[in-house]
N, C-alpha and C positions, 0 to 999 in steps of 0.2 A: 594417455591414460583417461578412462572415463570418470565421471564424478563418483560412481559407486566404488570403483577400484581405488580411487584416492581415499575415500572414506575408510575403506577396508584397511588400507596400509596405514592410515593414521591411527585407527583404533588398535590395530595390532601393536604398533610402536608403543602406545600407552599401556597395553597389557604386559608387554614385555619389560617395561620400566616400572611394573608393579604399582600402577595407579589403582587405588582401591574402589572408587565409584566412577563409573562411566554412565552418562545420562543421554539416551538416544531419544530425540524428539521426532516423533512420526505418527501418522494416522494408519500406516501400513504395517500391521503387526506380522503379517505373512512374510514380507521382504525383511523385516527385522529378524524374524526366526531363521530365514535363509542365511542371513549374514552371521548369526551366532552359531548356526550349525557348522558353517565353513570355518569359522574360527575354533570351534570345539574340536572338530575333526583333525585339524592341523596341529592343534596343541594337546590332543588326547585327554580332553578334560570331560568330566561329567557335567550335566546340566541339571539344576534344580530350578523349578519355576513356581513362583506364587503369583496368583492373579486376584483381584478384588472379588470376582464373581464366585470363584470355586475354592480359593485357598491354594494349598499345595497340589500341584497337578503333574501329570506326565508331560514332558515338553513335547513329545511326539504326538500324543493323541489327545492332549488337554483334558483327560479324565481325572477326577480326584484320587489322590493316593491315600487320603486318610479323611476323617471327619474335619469339617471346616474350622480353621483357626485363622484369626485375624493376623495382620501383619506383625503386630508388636509380639505376639506369642511365637510366631514363626521365627522372627529375628532372635528371639531368646533361645529357641532351639538351635539355630545356626550358630550362635555365640558359644554353645556348649558342645558342638559337634567338631569333628576332624573335617576340615574343609579343603584338604590338599586336592590340588587339580580339579577345582570346581569352578563353574559359572553359576552365579546365583542371580536369577532373573526375577525382577519385580515388575509386573505389568500394572497399568493403571497407577503409576508412581505418584502422580500429582494429586490425585484423590486420596490415596492412602496416607500420604504425609500431611495434607492440609489440615491444620488445627489439630494435630495429633502429636503432643509433645513426647509421649513415650515411644512412638515410632521413630521420631527424630534422634532421641537420645540413644536408642539401641542401634540405629543405623551409624550414629557417630562411634558408638563403642565398637561396632564390627569394623568400621573403616580404620580405627586405631589398631585393632587386632591385625587387620590384613597388612596394614602400613609397616607395622613394627615386626612383622614375621614373614619376610619375603620368602622363606622356604615353603610356606603354605601354598603359594601360587594359586590364589583364588581371587576372583574379580566379581564385584556386584554391578550388574547392568540393569539400570532403571529404564523402562520403556514406558512412554506415554505420549499423548497427543499434544501436550503443552509443557513448558518448563515450569517447574515449581521447585525453587532451591531456597530452603530456609537459611537464614544467616549462619546457623551453627554447622551447617554442612558445606558452606560455600568453598572452603579451602580444600575440601576432599573430592569435590565433584568436578568432572570434565565434561562439558556439554558438546554434543554432536547433533547435527541434523541430518536425517536420511535424505539424501537428494532425490529430487523429482526426475523422471526419466528425461534424458537429452533426446535431441531429434533422431540420432542413430537407433536408440532404444525404442522410441515411439514407432519408427518405421518397422523395427523388427516385431513389435507386438502386433501392428496392423497385418503385416504379411503372414505372421504365424496363424492368426485368426482366419485370414482369408484362405489359407492353405487347409485349415481344419474344416471349413465350411465348403471346400471344394469350389471356391469362387476365384474370380480374377479381379484386378483393379488396374485401372489405367494410370499412367505416370502422373498426369495432372491431378487427379484425385487423390492419389498417394501424397503428392507434395502439399496440396491444400489441407488435407486431414492432418498431416504431420505438423504443419504450422499451427492449425486450429487447436491440437490436442496439447501444446506446450503449456506447461504449469499444471497438468492433471496428473494424477497417480496412475500407476499401471492398472489398478483395479478399476478406476473410473473410466479409463480409456477402453478397457475390454467390455465394461457394462454398456457404454454409449455405442460401441460397435455392434453389440448384439441388438440393442433397441433400433439402430438404423437398419439393421438387416431384417428385423421382425416387421418393420413399417412397409418395406416395398420389396424385400427379397434381394436387396443389392446394398452394397457398400460404396459409395462414391461421393462426389463433391456435394450432393444435395444434403448429405448428413452434417455439414458444416453449421447449418442453422440450428440443428439439434444440440451440437457442442456448445454453441454460443448461448442458447437457452439454459443449458445446464451451468455454465459459467456464471450467468446472472443469479442463479439459485444459490450457488456456492458463496457469492457476495453476500446476499440477503441472509444466509444462515450464519455467517461468520460473526456478524455484529461489530466487526473492526473497521469495515470501510462502509461508506454509503454510496449507493449507485444513484446519481443525480439525473433525473430526466430533464432535458432542456430542449426548448424550441426557439431559443434565442438565435439571432443571426447577426453577422458583423454589420449588416446594413442598418440594423436598428440601434447601432451605437454611433453616436455623433463624434466627429473627429478622429483622433488616433491614426492618422493615415499611414505613418511609417510602420506602426505595429501591424496594422491591417495588411499592409503590402508583404511584410516579412511572414506572417502567418499563411498567406495565401501561397507563398513560395514553399513553405514546409508542407502545405497540403497537397501541393502538386507532387512532392516527393513521396509522401505516404501514400497517395493513391496509386503510384507507380513504382512501389517499393522494390520489387523484384528486379525491374529494368534499372532503377536508380542504383542499386546495390552492384549490378553487373557492370554499370558504367564507372564505378569507384565512388559513388556518393555514400557517405556514411549516414546510418540511421539518425534522425533528428533526436536530440537528448531532452530538450526542454527550453523553457524560458522563465525568467523571473520578472514579474511586473511589480514595480514599487511605486509609491506616490501617495498623492493626497486622498484621504478618505472620501468616498462617495463620487469618485471620478471615473468609474468603470472597470475596475480591476476585476471584480467578481463577475460582472456582466460579460466581460471578455472571456473569462474562463468558460463560462457556459456556451457562448458563441463559438469558442474554438473547438469544442467537442462537436458541435453540429457542422462546423465547416470541414473538419476532418472526417466526419461521419463515423465517429468512434464513440463507444461508451464513455461516460464521465464518472470517474470514482473520486470521492472526497475523502481525504485523510485528515482526521482531527488527531494530532499527536497527543494531546492532553488525555484523550480516551483511552490511550494505550497503557497508561501508567498503572501498574499493579502493585500490591503490597508485599509481595514476596521477591527475594532476590532473583534476579534473572527473569522474572514475569514480564516486566516492561520490555525488555529486549526480545523476548520470545514473541510477544505481540507485535513488535516492530517487524521482526522476521517473517511472521505469518502475514501481516498487512502487505508487504512488499512481494512475497511470494503469491498472494492472491492476485496483486496487481499484474504481475507476470503471467499469472494463469489466465487472466481475462485479455491480455494483450492480443492484438494491438488495441490500446486504450489511452485515454488522457487521465493522469493522476493529478488531481488539483490539491495542493497543500495550502490552505488558507491561513493568513496571518502567520507566516512562517517564523517571524521574530518572536512571537509568544511561544512557539513550540519549543525552541531551544533556549529559553531565557535563563539567565544564571549560570551559564556554562563558565567553568573556571572559577566560581566564587568560593569553592572548597566545601560547601555543605552537602548533606546527604542527597538532597533533591538535584543539585548540580552535577553530582557524580553519575546519576542515572541519566540525566539529560546529556551529559558528556558521552556517555556510552551509546545512547540512541543516536546522537549526532554523528559519532564515528561510524556506526553502522550505515547511517543513511548516506554519508559521504562516500564510503566504499561502495555501496550499491549504486549510487549514481555513476560513479567512474566505471564500474565493471559490468552493469546490467547488460544482459543479452536480449531480453524480451523487448519488443517494440512498445515501450511505455514512455509516452511523452509526459514529462513532468512540468506542470504549470504551477509556480509558486508565486503567491501574492504576499506582499508585505507593505506596511506603513513606514516603519522605521528601520531602515536598512542599516543604520549604524550600530544597531543592537545585534546584528548578525555577525558570527565569526568571520574573519576574512578568508578562511579556507573555502567557504562556500561560494564566495564570489569570484574566485579565479576561473579562468577558461578552462573548459574540459568538464565542469559540473553542469553549467547551462550553456546553450548555444548563444544566448544573448540576454542581456538585462536591459529592460526599458523603463523609463521614468514617465509617469502619467501625471501632468500638472493640471491646475485648474483650466477649464476649457477657454480658448480665445474667443473674441467676438464672433467671429465667422463660425466656429464650432458651436457656439451657444444658439446661433441661428439654426443650424442643423438640428440640434437637440430639442429646440422648442417645436420644430416642424415634425420631428419623429414622434414626440410625445402627443401632440395635436392630432396627427394622423392615426396614431394607435388608438385614440379614444373617439375616432369618427368625427372630428372637428375640422372644419375647412380652414386650413392655414392660410388660404389665398386672401380671405377677408380680414385676416389678422396680421398686423404689421410686425413680423418676427424680427425685422431689422431693429425696430425701436425697442422691442423687448430685449434684444441682446445688448443694447446700449446701456439699458437700465439695470443689467444684471452682472456688472463687472464683479468678479470674485466669487461668483455662484458656481457650485459644483453641478455636475449632472443630476445628482440626487436632489440637490436644492431646486433645480429647474423643474424636475418631475414633481416635486411637492407643490410648487407654485401652480402648475397646470391642474393637478388634481384638486387643490383648494378652490381655485377660480371655478371649475366646473361644479363643485359641490355648492358653492355660493350661488351660482347662477340657477342651479336646480331649486334650491330653497326659496330663491327670490322669484317665485312664480314661473320658474323654468324658462327664464329669459335667455336670449342668445349670448353666447360667449363673446366677448369683445376684447379689443386691445386695452381699452380703458380699465376693464374689469381685472384683467391680468396684471396691469401696472398697479392697480390698488393693492392686490395681494403682494406683489413684489415690494411695495413700499412698506408693507407691514411684516415682512419677512427678514429674519436675521441669519444670513448665510453662515455656514461653518467657518469660513475664513475670518469672520468677524467674531463669532461666538468663541472660538479657540484661536484667537489672534496670536498669542505668544507661541503656542505649540505648532501652528501652521508655519510661522516664521522659522522656527527651529528646525522643522522638517526641510523647508525650502533651502536654508543655508547649508544643511547637511548634503542634500541632493546636488547642489550647485558645486560643493567642493569635491564630490565623488565623480563629476564628469561622466555621468551615465547617459546613454543614448536616449534622446527624447522620443515619446511615442507619437507626438504630433509633428 
């Protein structure tokens, strides 16, 4: 059974059980109309539609049936009419309800009327691009997402258009385009196929670049995810040899994903990198995307929070759908422990966080798109244990303060990056003097020493000048001594695989 068939069966069951308000979240009103038409034909119901642009319209032709009346007035009409065997469709529902208490009150009155008079056999279907559920309506509304096309449907859309254009497509191009179109709507797929055909008179693998460019536009327009550009490389990160080796193994799989799947290898799920601040977690996230040759998306869970019931969850669903739309990609969730703070504490904020956490866990377990999740965290003890069990992430690595050998490498990297000759500078001596320094501390030392050398008549950078700056620097391990020790004790007890 396809995703659309499953949705249809689920909605029909709710209609037959006399649920008064069903909320369908989708950008694709045409597909929503097709679904409603199918339901109405089988149930022999009449359809009344109101939309924000034109008021009450003909469902088939979208022409106004009367002078414009706002939703509050239309709901008053429906409350006074015989609604037997009707579907009442409200388009642009999130805009019509937002900050409009009269609409909310009348929708509640209508829901009560339908709920307590099952013989009426009427159902209200709210259609909009995002969920907006006021608290007063929460118990009346059931939320549904119109699913995006699966690979079978995408292949059918491509073949249908190819046939209408009188063209042909080779098997390789069909497979590559089918994978590239994952996460896009049927309308978006059709439009991109037409654009590809207009460019060169063909539809083939060359159009994949067009699809990827369109996906980048989708991310930018959404405002939910950030697309991070990065030129960082693993070679520019000192130490972390075990983590680097593991990431290179995953890169090998992702670069040969089709063959790996055929061999029985499962798609990489992701990795969690935990540990001390300033020791390369964020830098590793950026370098991983470059290593994998994939786009890097950054998810800030805090930015998903909305003021209406269901809005935060809708934003989370949309963000993860977008990640799958751009797949294959790397999804970077920074400071994960702050995203789900307060779970289980019982306040209103924690209830939202708990729902977001539950949805995120389910998606991590069941996702089908090639989305490699890279989560970073400082305090892993603040995370729920469900997130740490096997199956969510492929591995969890602990990043500690760099060892002496690693500090040598970090000094050499930052000196080379700034065109300074590390041969004339004793990096071994610098490493000995910087016990307890993080990678960020070492970078700050190098930058400060170069700045001082420039101000001091642009003299050469020397080991002695660097040591002077080191002696005047208080590293994070000293500044936050108690907190750092607390983190160290927790990581030691959890027995997490070291990155070095």
